[in-house]
N, C-alpha and C positions, 0 to 999 in steps of 0.2 A: 580734240582739243575744239577747246571752242573762238570764233574769232568775231576781234573786236570789228564795234559798229562803222572802225573807217575801210576795216579791207571789207566787212560786206558787202556797201559803199560801191566801192570800188568795182566788184565783183559786178553788181547791178549797173554802172555805167557799161563795164568792160563787155556784158549781156545785150546791153540793148546796140553796140555797133557789133555785137556777132549777129543780131535778129536780123535787123536792117544797114545792108552796104552802104548803103547810101547815107550811114551816117560815120566820118570821117575820124573823130575825134571825140569828147565831152567832159564837162566837170561839172559839180556842182559845189555855188556860191552861193557864203552868206551874202545876205542884203548889207552884210557892209563890208561886200568889199574882200573879204576873207576869203584862198580856195579850203573847203573840206576834204572832199579828194575832185581826184579827175584823172582820166586816161587818153590825153592829151597827147601828143611827138614832141620828144622830145626837142624840137627846137624853136616851140610853142613854148614865152614865159607864161606860167603858171600864174605869181603875180600878175602880169598886167590885162591876162584872161578874163582873171576872176575884177579887177578893180573898173576894165572897161562894161563888163556884166552888171555889178552892181550897176555903175551911175546910167546907162542903159532901161535896165529892171525898170529903173525910180524913176525917167523921165519917162520912160513909156508912162505907168501905174498913173503922173500925172496928166497929160495928152491924155491918154482915154477918159479921163474924171473928167477935168477944166473943157471936154471940146463936145461933150455927154455923150462919149461912148460905153460908158458901164466899166463893170469890169476886166481888165486886163486879161488876154485872153497870151498871144504869145507876143514875142519883139522879133522883130525877124532882118536882116540887113544880105541884101543879095548882088554880087559882088561877081564880074567876071570871075571870075575860079572856083565862084558857089555860094554856099549861104552859112549866115552865121545865126543860127535860132536861140531864145533863151524861151525861156516856159518860170512861171512860178515856183515851190515846191513847198506849199506852207507860207508863212507867211513868215520863212525864218529863213531862205533861202532858190537858187533859180538853179533852175540847170540850164546849159550852158551844152548848144550842140553844131559843131562843122559839119556841112554837107555836102555832097558834093554838086557840081552843076547843073546836073541831069535829075537832079532827085524827084521822088515823087512823093511831095511834101503833102497831100494827105495822109498817106503811107507816116512817113518821118513824124507827123505832129501825130500821129494814135498812138504811135509807139514811147516817139517823149510823153504823151499823156500819160499813158499805162505806166512806165515810167519814175513818173511824178510823184504814181501815187503812193507807187513800194516805194518811193525815198522817202517819202514822205513820212509813214510809217516806218522806219527805220532812224529817222529825225527822230523820234518821237516825238 
C-alpha cells in the first residue's frame, strides 16, 4: 500500500528524532504559517508552533539580508530548557525542531540539514 506524502513527511520527522536523541520534537511548517506535518508532543499546540515558526523564519531572513549576512541558514532560540531551531526547507517550508538544553548543536544542525534536503524532495 502506497503511503501518502504527509505520511512520508511525518515518518522522516520521526526518523530525525530517532537518529538524534537531542531532538525532542519536530514539525514541518509552510512559510505562511500552516502545519504541513508534525511529530510534536501532545501538549504543544501545532497552530502556535506553525505561526511562530513562519514569523521567525521571515524575520530571520529579513535580518540576514538587511544586515548583509547573506542567505539565512538557520534561526535558533536558546531558552533555559533547550533550543528551538528553524531551518528553511526549499522556498515553501521551514523545519522546526525542539532540542534539549545540552544538545550537541553541530550534530543537530547536520541532521537537520540532511532532513531538510529529504523533506524538500518529498515536498516536490
